C-alpha positions in Angstrom: -14.5 -138.4 91.3 -18.2 -137.9 91.2 -19.7 -136.3 88.1 -23.3 -135.1 87.6 -25.2 -137.4 85.2 -28.8 -137.8 84.0 -31.0 -140.6 85.2 -30.8 -142.2 81.8 -26.9 -142.2 81.9 -26.9 -143.8 85.3 -29.3 -146.5 84.2 -27.1 -147.3 81.2 -24.1 -147.7 83.5 -26.0 -149.9 86.0 -27.2 -152.2 83.2 -23.8 -152.4 81.7 -22.1 -153.3 85.0 -24.7 -155.8 86.0 -24.2 -157.6 82.6 -20.5 -158.0 83.4 -20.9 -159.4 86.9 -22.3 -162.8 88.0 -25.4 -162.2 90.1 -23.8 -164.4 92.9 -20.8 -162.0 93.1 -22.7 -158.7 93.3 -22.4 -156.6 96.4 -24.8 -153.7 96.5 -27.2 -151.5 98.6 -29.2 -150.5 95.6 -32.2 -152.5 94.4 -34.5 -149.9 92.8 -35.1 -150.0 89.1 -35.7 -146.3 88.6 -33.5 -143.8 90.5 -35.2 -140.5 91.3 -33.7 -137.3 92.6 -33.1 -133.7 91.8 -29.4 -134.4 91.2 -27.4 -137.6 90.5 -23.7 -137.8 90.9 -21.8 -140.9 89.5 -18.3 -142.3 89.9 -17.1 -145.4 88.1 -14.5 -147.8 89.3 -13.0 -151.2 88.3 -16.0 -153.6 88.2 -17.9 -151.1 90.4 -19.9 -147.9 90.4 -20.9 -145.5 93.1 -23.6 -142.8 93.0 -25.3 -140.1 95.1 -28.8 -138.9 94.6 -30.3 -135.8 96.3 -33.5 -136.3 98.1 -36.0 -133.6 97.2 -37.6 -133.5 100.6 -34.8 -133.6 103.2 -32.0 -132.1 101.1 -29.7 -135.1 102.1 -27.7 -137.0 99.5 -28.1 -140.8 99.5 -25.2 -143.0 98.7 -25.4 -146.3 96.7 -22.9 -148.7 95.3 -22.9 -151.8 93.0 -19.7 -153.8 92.6 -18.3 -157.3 92.2 -17.2 -158.8 95.5 -13.6 -157.9 96.1 -13.7 -154.7 94.1 -15.5 -152.4 96.6 -12.4 -150.2 96.9 -13.2 -146.6 95.9 -9.9 -144.9 96.8 -10.6 -141.9 94.5 -14.1 -141.0 95.8 -14.3 -137.4 96.9 -17.7 -136.6 98.5 -19.2 -133.1 98.3 -19.4 -131.2 101.6 -23.0 -132.3 102.3 -24.8 -134.7 104.6 -24.7 -138.1 103.0 -27.0 -141.0 104.2 -26.7 -144.6 103.2 -28.1 -147.9 104.5 -27.5 -151.7 104.2 -30.2 -154.3 104.6 -28.9 -157.8 105.5 -29.7 -161.1 107.2 -28.1 -161.9 110.6 -24.8 -160.0 110.1 -23.5 -157.3 107.7 -20.6 -158.6 105.6 -17.1 -157.4 106.6 -16.4 -156.2 103.1 -19.4 -153.8 103.2 -18.8 -152.7 106.8 -15.2 -151.9 106.0 -16.3 -150.0 102.9 -18.5 -147.6 105.0 -15.8 -147.2 107.6 -13.2 -146.4 104.9 -15.5 -143.7 103.5 -16.0 -142.1 106.9 -19.6 -143.1 107.6 -20.9 -143.7 111.1 -23.8 -145.8 112.3 -26.8 -143.6 112.8 -29.6 -146.1 113.5 -30.3 -149.8 113.4 -33.7 -151.3 112.6 -35.2 -154.8 112.6 -38.1 -156.2 110.6 -41.0 -157.7 112.5 -43.9 -159.8 111.1 -47.3 -160.8 112.5 -47.1 -164.6 113.2 -50.6 -165.1 114.5 -53.7 -163.3 113.3 -56.6 -162.7 115.6 -60.1 -162.0 114.4 -61.2 -158.5 115.1 -64.9 -157.8 114.6 -65.0 -154.0 115.2 -63.0 -150.8 115.4 -63.3 -147.3 116.7 -65.6 -145.3 114.5 -63.6 -142.2 115.0 -61.0 -143.6 112.6 -61.6 -142.5 109.0 -59.8 -142.5 105.7 -57.7 -139.4 105.1 -58.7 -137.0 102.3 -56.6 -134.6 100.2 -57.2 -131.8 102.6 -55.3 -133.7 105.3 -52.0 -133.5 103.5 -51.0 -130.3 105.4 -51.6 -132.1 108.8 -49.6 -135.2 107.8 -46.8 -133.1 106.4 -46.5 -131.1 109.6 -46.7 -134.2 111.8 -43.9 -135.9 109.9 -41.7 -132.7 109.9 -42.1 -132.1 113.6 -42.3 -135.6 115.1 -40.4 -138.0 112.9 -36.7 -138.4 112.3 -35.8 -137.4 108.7 -33.1 -140.1 108.4 -34.3 -143.2 110.2 -38.0 -142.5 109.3 -37.4 -141.1 105.8 -39.8 -138.3 104.8 -42.2 -138.9 102.0 -42.8 -136.2 99.4 -46.1 -134.4 99.2 -46.7 -136.4 96.0 -46.2 -139.7 97.9 -48.6 -138.5 100.7 -51.3 -137.6 98.1 -50.7 -141.0 96.3 -51.1 -142.9 99.6 -54.3 -141.0 100.4 -55.6 -141.8 97.0 -54.8 -145.5 97.4 -56.6 -145.5 100.8 -53.4 -146.2 102.7 -53.7 -143.4 105.4 -56.3 -143.3 108.2 -56.9 -140.6 110.8 -58.3 -140.5 114.3 -60.8 -137.6 114.5 -62.1 -136.1 117.8 -64.4 -133.1 117.8 -63.5 -132.4 114.1 -59.8 -132.4 114.9 -57.2 -134.9 113.7 -55.3 -136.2 116.7 -53.5 -139.2 115.1 -53.0 -141.2 112.0 -51.4 -144.3 110.5 -50.1 -145.1 107.1 -49.8 -148.7 105.8 -48.6 -149.6 102.3 -50.3 -152.6 100.8 -49.2 -154.6 97.8 -51.2 -157.6 96.8 -51.4 -159.7 100.0 -48.7 -157.9 102.0 -49.1 -154.8 104.1 -46.3 -152.8 105.8 -47.0 -150.3 108.5 -45.0 -147.2 107.6 -46.0 -144.6 110.1 -48.2 -144.3 113.2 -48.5 -141.1 115.1 -50.6 -139.6 118.0 -50.4 -135.9 118.9 -48.3 -135.6 122.1 -51.2 -134.1 124.0 -53.2 -137.2 123.6 -50.6 -139.9 124.1 -51.3 -142.4 126.8 -55.0 -142.2 126.2 -55.2 -145.4 124.1 -55.4 -143.7 120.7 -52.2 -145.4 119.4 -53.7 -148.8 120.4 -57.0 -147.9 118.6 -55.1 -146.9 115.4 -52.9 -150.1 115.5 -55.9 -152.4 116.0 -57.7 -150.6 113.1 -54.7 -151.5 111.0 -54.9 -155.1 112.0 -58.7 -155.1 111.4 -58.3 -153.7 107.9 -55.6 -156.2 107.0 -57.2 -159.4 108.3 -57.6 -160.9 104.9 -54.0 -160.3 103.8 -51.3 -163.0 104.1 -48.5 -160.9 105.7 -48.3 -158.0 108.1 -44.8 -156.5 108.6 -43.1 -153.4 109.8 -39.6 -152.0 110.6 -38.8 -150.9 114.2 -35.7 -149.2 115.7 -33.6 -151.8 117.5 -33.6 -149.7 120.7 -37.3 -148.7 120.7 -38.1 -151.3 123.4 -41.6 -149.7 124.1 -42.7 -150.2 120.6 -41.2 -153.6 120.3 -43.0 -154.7 123.5 -46.4 -153.4 122.1 -45.9 -155.2 118.8 -45.0 -158.5 120.5 -48.2 -158.2 122.5 -50.0 -158.4 119.2 -48.0 -161.5 118.1 -45.4 -159.7 116.0 -41.9 -161.4 116.0 -38.5 -160.5 114.6 -37.5 -161.7 111.2 -33.9 -162.2 110.1 -33.7 -159.0 108.2 -31.9 -156.0 109.7 -31.1 -152.5 108.4 -28.2 -150.2 109.4 -28.4 -146.6 108.5 -25.1 -144.8 108.0 -24.4 -141.0 108.0 -21.4 -139.1 106.7 -21.1 -135.4 107.5 -23.1 -133.0 109.7 -26.7 -133.6 110.4 
């Protein structure tokens, strides 16, 4: 049975459980160190714990588990009547124990993604001058574009705080034409690694090469970094084809997104 707990209570239980399990025997889909959420619901099991946290932006609940292999058997879990989202990142093939766990709980596969990385950097000497850094006043445009054109589950919505933080860290660029934003991209960079998170062109201007200009600007700005990576939907063949033209190739990592309840 899930019970509401504080963030601090959850962290105490996570630390306690991890101290009792050999790292080589842990099965989990939770790797953050600081759980955030408006509401956290926790259920404890034998050598296992399960929790839900409510996403402030989408209103969905996200499901996580930590257990010793062989103990991922939550017979007494009763989920609230809400939409619950979960995911599992893995190499090559998801483990049968974890797959059976999701099936047992009534989850269904919603989307599958694969990670791609740039394997050959090409020197780019210029970029379209219509591409500029976003400023704080652009938050409304980015928020609206994400709400209207992106999937809230497979392309998880950032909060307004995250958008402002990304703008402040110079991670978001816009394409401006006649004083109007008609596209943008967002790439998170940590040390020598950059990950393209979002790229968007207004529907009216698609097919005019703006997406290509934005993507090449991203490559131009990241030339000195060691690694470029991104996640792409497994069935988005158009995007995969474009990324491969720029020398991106698949890595071993895959991600399955599961959903339980009505969307």
